[in-house]
PDB file as gemmi writes it, atoms N, CA and C in Angstrom:
CRYST1    1.000    1.000    1.000  90.00  90.00  90.00 P 1                      
ATOM      1  N   UNK A   1      -0.592  -2.143  -8.188  1.00  0.00           N  
ATOM      2  CA  UNK A   1       0.431  -0.822  -7.574  1.00  0.00           C  
ATOM      3  C   UNK A   1       1.638  -0.968  -8.093  1.00  0.00           C  
ATOM      4  N   UNK A   2       2.012   0.301  -8.103  1.00  0.00           N  
ATOM      5  CA  UNK A   2       3.398   0.927  -8.519  1.00  0.00           C  
ATOM      6  C   UNK A   2       4.232   0.333  -7.539  1.00  0.00           C  
ATOM      7  N   UNK A   3       5.771   0.281  -8.070  1.00  0.00           N  
ATOM      8  CA  UNK A   3       6.497  -0.281  -7.236  1.00  0.00           C  
ATOM      9  C   UNK A   3       6.847   0.791  -5.953  1.00  0.00           C  
ATOM     10  N   UNK A   4       7.132   1.891  -6.634  1.00  0.00           N  
ATOM     11  CA  UNK A   4       7.753   3.129  -5.565  1.00  0.00           C  
ATOM     12  C   UNK A   4       6.563   2.866  -4.269  1.00  0.00           C  
ATOM     13  N   UNK A   5       5.186   3.081  -4.772  1.00  0.00           N  
ATOM     14  CA  UNK A   5       4.225   3.104  -3.375  1.00  0.00           C  
ATOM     15  C   UNK A   5       4.380   1.793  -2.766  1.00  0.00           C  
ATOM     16  N   UNK A   6       4.526   0.834  -3.582  1.00  0.00           N  
ATOM     17  CA  UNK A   6       4.779  -0.229  -2.571  1.00  0.00           C  
ATOM     18  C   UNK A   6       5.888  -0.559  -1.693  1.00  0.00           C  
ATOM     19  N   UNK A   7       7.006   0.007  -2.168  1.00  0.00           N  
ATOM     20  CA  UNK A   7       7.993   0.296  -1.271  1.00  0.00           C  
ATOM     21  C   UNK A   7       7.691   1.127  -0.162  1.00  0.00           C  
ATOM     22  N   UNK A   8       6.976   1.938  -0.495  1.00  0.00           N  
ATOM     23  CA  UNK A   8       6.966   3.320   0.658  1.00  0.00           C  
ATOM     24  C   UNK A   8       5.836   2.652   1.517  1.00  0.00           C  
ATOM     25  N   UNK A   9       5.041   1.709   1.372  1.00  0.00           N  
ATOM     26  CA  UNK A   9       4.186   0.857   2.021  1.00  0.00           C  
ATOM     27  C   UNK A   9       4.942  -0.042   2.692  1.00  0.00           C  
ATOM     28  N   UNK A  10       6.028  -0.918   2.470  1.00  0.00           N  
ATOM     29  CA  UNK A  10       7.084  -2.157   3.267  1.00  0.00           C  
ATOM     30  C   UNK A  10       7.852  -1.246   3.840  1.00  0.00           C  
ATOM     31  N   UNK A  11       8.675  -0.005   3.309  1.00  0.00           N  
ATOM     32  CA  UNK A  11       9.735   0.282   4.163  1.00  0.00           C  
ATOM     33  C   UNK A  11       9.685   1.664   4.694  1.00  0.00           C  
ATOM     34  N   UNK A  12       8.962   2.271   5.288  1.00  0.00           N  
ATOM     35  CA  UNK A  12       8.842   3.664   5.535  1.00  0.00           C  
ATOM     36  C   UNK A  12      10.241   4.218   6.497  1.00  0.00           C  
ATOM     37  N   UNK A  13      10.717   5.521   5.795  1.00  0.00           N  
ATOM     38  CA  UNK A  13      11.649   6.069   6.400  1.00  0.00           C  
ATOM     39  C   UNK A  13      11.468   7.424   6.141  1.00  0.00           C  
ATOM     40  N   UNK A  14      11.062   8.345   7.646  1.00  0.00           N  
ATOM     41  CA  UNK A  14      11.126   9.385   7.246  1.00  0.00           C  
ATOM     42  C   UNK A  14      12.421  10.231   7.029  1.00  0.00           C  
ATOM     43  N   UNK A  15      13.445   9.624   7.376  1.00  0.00           N  
ATOM     44  CA  UNK A  15      14.879  10.158   7.001  1.00  0.00           C  
ATOM     45  C   UNK A  15      14.942  10.350   5.864  1.00  0.00           C  
ATOM     46  N   UNK A  16      14.303   9.366   4.975  1.00  0.00           N  
ATOM     47  CA  UNK A  16      14.603   9.272   3.526  1.00  0.00           C  
ATOM     48  C   UNK A  16      13.710   9.697   2.700  1.00  0.00           C  
ATOM     49  N   UNK A  17      12.962  10.655   3.818  1.00  0.00           N  
ATOM     50  CA  UNK A  17      12.096  11.613   2.925  1.00  0.00           C  
ATOM     51  C   UNK A  17      10.797  11.004   2.604  1.00  0.00           C  
ATOM     52  N   UNK A  18      10.444   9.808   3.012  1.00  0.00           N  
ATOM     53  CA  UNK A  18       8.990   8.785   3.047  1.00  0.00           C  
ATOM     54  C   UNK A  18       7.917   9.305   3.385  1.00  0.00           C  
ATOM     55  N   UNK A  19       6.415   9.925   3.294  1.00  0.00           N  
ATOM     56  CA  UNK A  19       5.562  10.200   3.957  1.00  0.00           C  
ATOM     57  C   UNK A  19       5.234  10.106   5.119  1.00  0.00           C  
ATOM     58  N   UNK A  20       4.993  10.291   6.285  1.00  0.00           N  
ATOM     59  CA  UNK A  20       4.505  10.203   7.547  1.00  0.00           C  
ATOM     60  C   UNK A  20       3.369  10.928   7.974  1.00  0.00           C  
ATOM     61  N   UNK A  21       2.595  11.484   6.826  1.00  0.00           N  
ATOM     62  CA  UNK A  21       1.514  12.080   7.367  1.00  0.00           C  
ATOM     63  C   UNK A  21       0.352  11.444   7.775  1.00  0.00           C  
ATOM     64  N   UNK A  22      -0.839  11.382   8.391  1.00  0.00           N  
ATOM     65  CA  UNK A  22      -1.454  10.527   8.921  1.00  0.00           C  
ATOM     66  C   UNK A  22      -2.016   9.712   7.901  1.00  0.00           C  
ATOM     67  N   UNK A  23      -2.519  10.511   6.840  1.00  0.00           N  
ATOM     68  CA  UNK A  23      -3.064   9.431   5.746  1.00  0.00           C  
ATOM     69  C   UNK A  23      -2.408   8.163   5.287  1.00  0.00           C  
ATOM     70  N   UNK A  24      -1.016   8.829   4.706  1.00  0.00           N  
ATOM     71  CA  UNK A  24      -0.268   7.719   4.725  1.00  0.00           C  
ATOM     72  C   UNK A  24       0.115   6.578   5.817  1.00  0.00           C  
ATOM     73  N   UNK A  25       0.179   6.925   7.002  1.00  0.00           N  
ATOM     74  CA  UNK A  25       0.099   5.373   7.965  1.00  0.00           C  
ATOM     75  C   UNK A  25      -1.037   5.101   7.842  1.00  0.00           C  
ATOM     76  N   UNK A  26      -2.208   5.634   7.554  1.00  0.00           N  
ATOM     77  CA  UNK A  26      -3.483   4.752   7.694  1.00  0.00           C  
ATOM     78  C   UNK A  26      -3.488   3.779   6.602  1.00  0.00           C  
ATOM     79  N   UNK A  27      -3.072   4.322   4.968  1.00  0.00           N  
ATOM     80  CA  UNK A  27      -2.948   3.506   4.070  1.00  0.00           C  
ATOM     81  C   UNK A  27      -1.734   2.361   4.346  1.00  0.00           C  
ATOM     82  N   UNK A  28      -0.836   2.723   5.211  1.00  0.00           N  
ATOM     83  CA  UNK A  28       0.057   1.496   5.290  1.00  0.00           C  
ATOM     84  C   UNK A  28      -0.507   0.502   6.500  1.00  0.00           C  
ATOM     85  N   UNK A  29      -0.952   0.942   6.967  1.00  0.00           N  
ATOM     86  CA  UNK A  29      -1.746  -0.248   8.160  1.00  0.00           C  
ATOM     87  C   UNK A  29      -3.041  -1.084   6.977  1.00  0.00           C  
ATOM     88  N   UNK A  30      -3.720  -0.322   6.226  1.00  0.00           N  
ATOM     89  CA  UNK A  30      -4.314  -0.910   5.390  1.00  0.00           C  
ATOM     90  C   UNK A  30      -3.495  -2.274   4.482  1.00  0.00           C  
ATOM     91  N   UNK A  31      -2.426  -1.540   4.066  1.00  0.00           N  
ATOM     92  CA  UNK A  31      -1.532  -2.470   3.196  1.00  0.00           C  
ATOM     93  C   UNK A  31      -1.309  -3.700   4.184  1.00  0.00           C  
ATOM     94  N   UNK A  32      -0.825  -3.243   5.387  1.00  0.00           N  
ATOM     95  CA  UNK A  32      -0.537  -4.445   6.173  1.00  0.00           C  
ATOM     96  C   UNK A  32      -1.210  -5.157   6.579  1.00  0.00           C  
ATOM     97  N   UNK A  33      -2.597  -5.000   6.334  1.00  0.00           N  
ATOM     98  CA  UNK A  33      -3.767  -6.106   6.422  1.00  0.00           C  
ATOM     99  C   UNK A  33      -4.007  -6.951   5.594  1.00  0.00           C  
ATOM    100  N   UNK A  34      -3.707  -6.201   4.138  1.00  0.00           N  
ATOM    101  CA  UNK A  34      -3.879  -7.003   3.029  1.00  0.00           C  
ATOM    102  C   UNK A  34      -2.775  -8.207   2.939  1.00  0.00           C  
ATOM    103  N   UNK A  35      -1.805  -7.643   3.183  1.00  0.00           N  
ATOM    104  CA  UNK A  35      -0.452  -8.403   3.484  1.00  0.00           C  
ATOM    105  C   UNK A  35      -0.839  -9.798   4.380  1.00  0.00           C  
ATOM    106  N   UNK A  36      -1.914  -9.600   5.158  1.00  0.00           N  
ATOM    107  CA  UNK A  36      -2.246 -10.657   6.180  1.00  0.00           C  
ATOM    108  C   UNK A  36      -3.098 -11.612   5.555  1.00  0.00           C  
ATOM    109  N   UNK A  37      -4.161 -10.887   4.413  1.00  0.00           N  
ATOM    110  CA  UNK A  37      -5.317 -11.943   3.961  1.00  0.00           C  
ATOM    111  C   UNK A  37      -4.691 -13.431   3.499  1.00  0.00           C  
ATOM    112  N   UNK A  38      -5.322 -13.907   4.336  1.00  0.00           N  
ATOM    113  CA  UNK A  38      -5.128 -15.956   3.913  1.00  0.00           C  
ATOM    114  C   UNK A  38      -4.594 -15.887   2.238  1.00  0.00           C  
ATOM    115  N   UNK A  39      -5.464 -15.109   1.294  1.00  0.00           N  
ATOM    116  CA  UNK A  39      -5.147 -15.276  -0.101  1.00  0.00           C  
ATOM    117  C   UNK A  39      -3.446 -15.405  -0.176  1.00  0.00           C  
ATOM    118  N   UNK A  40      -3.314 -14.442   0.402  1.00  0.00           N  
ATOM    119  CA  UNK A  40      -1.223 -14.042   0.294  1.00  0.00           C  
ATOM    120  C   UNK A  40      -0.782 -15.418   0.456  1.00  0.00           C  
ATOM    121  N   UNK A  41      -0.871 -16.516   1.602  1.00  0.00           N  
ATOM    122  CA  UNK A  41      -0.508 -17.935   1.721  1.00  0.00           C  
ATOM    123  C   UNK A  41      -0.923 -18.603   0.509  1.00  0.00           C  
ATOM    124  N   UNK A  42      -1.767 -18.450  -0.396  1.00  0.00           N  
ATOM    125  CA  UNK A  42      -2.144 -19.370  -0.738  1.00  0.00           C  
ATOM    126  C   UNK A  42      -1.826 -19.794  -2.073  1.00  0.00           C  
ATOM    127  N   UNK A  43      -0.731 -20.424  -3.213  1.00  0.00           N  
ATOM    128  CA  UNK A  43      -0.107 -20.700  -4.198  1.00  0.00           C  
ATOM    129  C   UNK A  43      -1.094 -19.915  -5.385  1.00  0.00           C  
ATOM    130  N   UNK A  44      -2.451 -20.616  -5.354  1.00  0.00           N  
ATOM    131  CA  UNK A  44      -3.296 -20.153  -6.368  1.00  0.00           C  
ATOM    132  C   UNK A  44      -3.696 -18.610  -6.100  1.00  0.00           C  
ATOM    133  N   UNK A  45      -3.532 -17.682  -5.323  1.00  0.00           N  
ATOM    134  CA  UNK A  45      -3.354 -16.083  -5.479  1.00  0.00           C  
ATOM    135  C   UNK A  45      -2.364 -15.237  -4.951  1.00  0.00           C  
ATOM    136  N   UNK A  46      -1.174 -15.912  -5.068  1.00  0.00           N  
ATOM    137  CA  UNK A  46      -0.190 -15.352  -4.633  1.00  0.00           C  
ATOM    138  C   UNK A  46       0.371 -14.046  -5.301  1.00  0.00           C  
ATOM    139  N   UNK A  47       0.108 -14.192  -6.566  1.00  0.00           N  
ATOM    140  CA  UNK A  47       0.756 -13.167  -7.735  1.00  0.00           C  
ATOM    141  C   UNK A  47      -0.607 -12.157  -7.173  1.00  0.00           C  
ATOM    142  N   UNK A  48      -1.611 -12.643  -7.885  1.00  0.00           N  
ATOM    143  CA  UNK A  48      -2.973 -11.594  -8.173  1.00  0.00           C  
ATOM    144  C   UNK A  48      -3.622 -10.963  -6.614  1.00  0.00           C  
ATOM    145  N   UNK A  49      -3.634 -12.014  -5.659  1.00  0.00           N  
ATOM    146  CA  UNK A  49      -4.350 -11.930  -4.501  1.00  0.00           C  
ATOM    147  C   UNK A  49      -5.908 -12.199  -4.708  1.00  0.00           C  
ATOM    148  N   UNK A  50      -6.805 -12.321  -3.733  1.00  0.00           N  
ATOM    149  CA  UNK A  50      -8.298 -12.542  -4.219  1.00  0.00           C  
ATOM    150  C   UNK A  50      -9.040 -11.105  -4.261  1.00  0.00           C  
ATOM    151  N   UNK A  51      -9.966 -10.920  -4.585  1.00  0.00           N  
ATOM    152  CA  UNK A  51     -10.711 -10.195  -5.151  1.00  0.00           C  
ATOM    153  C   UNK A  51     -10.810  -8.722  -4.163  1.00  0.00           C  
ATOM    154  N   UNK A  52     -10.921  -9.110  -3.378  1.00  0.00           N  
ATOM    155  CA  UNK A  52     -10.791  -8.248  -2.284  1.00  0.00           C  
ATOM    156  C   UNK A  52      -9.758  -7.306  -1.733  1.00  0.00           C  
ATOM    157  N   UNK A  53      -8.513  -7.806  -1.828  1.00  0.00           N  
ATOM    158  CA  UNK A  53      -7.116  -7.613  -2.016  1.00  0.00           C  
ATOM    159  C   UNK A  53      -6.774  -6.805  -3.114  1.00  0.00           C  
ATOM    160  N   UNK A  54      -7.486  -7.369  -4.158  1.00  0.00           N  
ATOM    161  CA  UNK A  54      -7.045  -6.539  -5.309  1.00  0.00           C  
ATOM    162  C   UNK A  54      -7.683  -5.029  -5.361  1.00  0.00           C  
ATOM    163  N   UNK A  55      -9.415  -5.337  -4.914  1.00  0.00           N  
ATOM    164  CA  UNK A  55      -9.830  -3.786  -4.663  1.00  0.00           C  
ATOM    165  C   UNK A  55      -9.079  -2.912  -3.719  1.00  0.00           C  
ATOM    166  N   UNK A  56      -8.316  -3.555  -2.308  1.00  0.00           N  
ATOM    167  CA  UNK A  56      -7.963  -2.811  -1.654  1.00  0.00           C  
ATOM    168  C   UNK A  56      -6.429  -2.293  -1.740  1.00  0.00           C  
ATOM    169  N   UNK A  57      -6.134  -2.793  -2.856  1.00  0.00           N  
ATOM    170  CA  UNK A  57      -4.305  -2.281  -3.445  1.00  0.00           C  
ATOM    171  C   UNK A  57      -4.672  -1.116  -4.141  1.00  0.00           C  
ATOM    172  N   UNK A  58      -6.155  -1.639  -5.164  1.00  0.00           N  
ATOM    173  CA  UNK A  58      -5.894  -0.346  -6.280  1.00  0.00           C  
ATOM    174  C   UNK A  58      -6.546   0.987  -5.226  1.00  0.00           C  
ATOM    175  N   UNK A  59      -7.517   0.820  -4.547  1.00  0.00           N  
ATOM    176  CA  UNK A  59      -7.785   1.844  -3.299  1.00  0.00           C  
ATOM    177  C   UNK A  59      -6.855   2.560  -2.973  1.00  0.00           C  
ATOM    178  N   UNK A  60      -5.670   1.793  -2.305  1.00  0.00           N  
ATOM    179  CA  UNK A  60      -4.828   2.396  -1.787  1.00  0.00           C  
ATOM    180  C   UNK A  60      -3.721   3.025  -2.685  1.00  0.00           C  
ATOM    181  N   UNK A  61      -3.645   3.073  -3.650  1.00  0.00           N  
ATOM    182  CA  UNK A  61      -2.838   3.452  -4.825  1.00  0.00           C  
ATOM    183  C   UNK A  61      -3.609   4.740  -5.456  1.00  0.00           C  
ATOM    184  N   UNK A  62      -4.902   4.456  -5.101  1.00  0.00           N  
ATOM    185  CA  UNK A  62      -5.436   6.010  -5.787  1.00  0.00           C  
ATOM    186  C   UNK A  62      -5.466   6.864  -4.484  1.00  0.00           C  
ATOM    187  N   UNK A  63      -5.892   6.480  -3.238  1.00  0.00           N  
ATOM    188  CA  UNK A  63      -5.895   7.178  -2.314  1.00  0.00           C  
ATOM    189  C   UNK A  63      -4.193   7.850  -1.978  1.00  0.00           C  
ATOM    190  N   UNK A  64      -3.184   7.271  -2.174  1.00  0.00           N  
ATOM    191  CA  UNK A  64      -1.980   7.440  -1.983  1.00  0.00           C  
ATOM    192  C   UNK A  64      -1.755   8.735  -3.182  1.00  0.00           C  
ATOM    193  N   UNK A  65      -2.106   8.636  -4.144  1.00  0.00           N  
ATOM    194  CA  UNK A  65      -1.669   9.203  -5.521  1.00  0.00           C  
ATOM    195  C   UNK A  65      -2.237  10.673  -5.031  1.00  0.00           C  
ATOM    196  N   UNK A  66      -3.869  10.666  -4.529  1.00  0.00           N  
ATOM    197  CA  UNK A  66      -4.419  12.110  -4.859  1.00  0.00           C  
ATOM    198  C   UNK A  66      -4.154  12.562  -3.368  1.00  0.00           C  
ATOM    199  N   UNK A  67      -3.694  12.200  -2.171  1.00  0.00           N  
ATOM    200  CA  UNK A  67      -3.336  12.639  -0.944  1.00  0.00           C  
ATOM    201  C   UNK A  67      -1.935  13.240  -1.016  1.00  0.00           C  
ATOM    202  N   UNK A  68      -1.278  12.781  -2.052  1.00  0.00           N  
ATOM    203  CA  UNK A  68       0.373  13.131  -1.980  1.00  0.00           C  
ATOM    204  C   UNK A  68       0.547  14.551  -1.790  1.00  0.00           C  
ATOM    205  N   UNK A  69       1.341  15.302  -1.179  1.00  0.00           N  
ATOM    206  CA  UNK A  69       1.589  16.544  -1.290  1.00  0.00           C  
ATOM    207  C   UNK A  69       2.429  16.963  -2.341  1.00  0.00           C  
ATOM    208  N   UNK A  70       1.888  17.902  -3.108  1.00  0.00           N  
ATOM    209  CA  UNK A  70       2.461  18.746  -4.373  1.00  0.00           C  
ATOM    210  C   UNK A  70       3.873  19.663  -3.799  1.00  0.00           C  
ATOM    211  N   UNK A  71       4.731  19.597  -4.367  1.00  0.00           N  
ATOM    212  CA  UNK A  71       6.014  20.513  -4.366  1.00  0.00           C  
ATOM    213  C   UNK A  71       5.615  21.783  -4.988  1.00  0.00           C  
ATOM    214  N   UNK A  72       5.709  22.668  -4.279  1.00  0.00           N  
ATOM    215  CA  UNK A  72       5.398  24.241  -4.609  1.00  0.00           C  
ATOM    216  C   UNK A  72       6.508  24.599  -5.445  1.00  0.00           C  
TER     217      UNK A  72                                                      
END                                                                             
């Protein structure tokens, strides 16, 4: 996952211009659930996460990019 997207998942600040739309909020909630997966607390999986978490992070990143409003 791109570091900028991960930063916005973990440290959302509307005052700093981070997205607060419903899609962004839903993706943040999914991201937080991934962070609570038991694999995140297991040294064997800490770097990559389990297969489910890998897929969820890929889906979060893709959905974030596709739903991002474009400046006119």
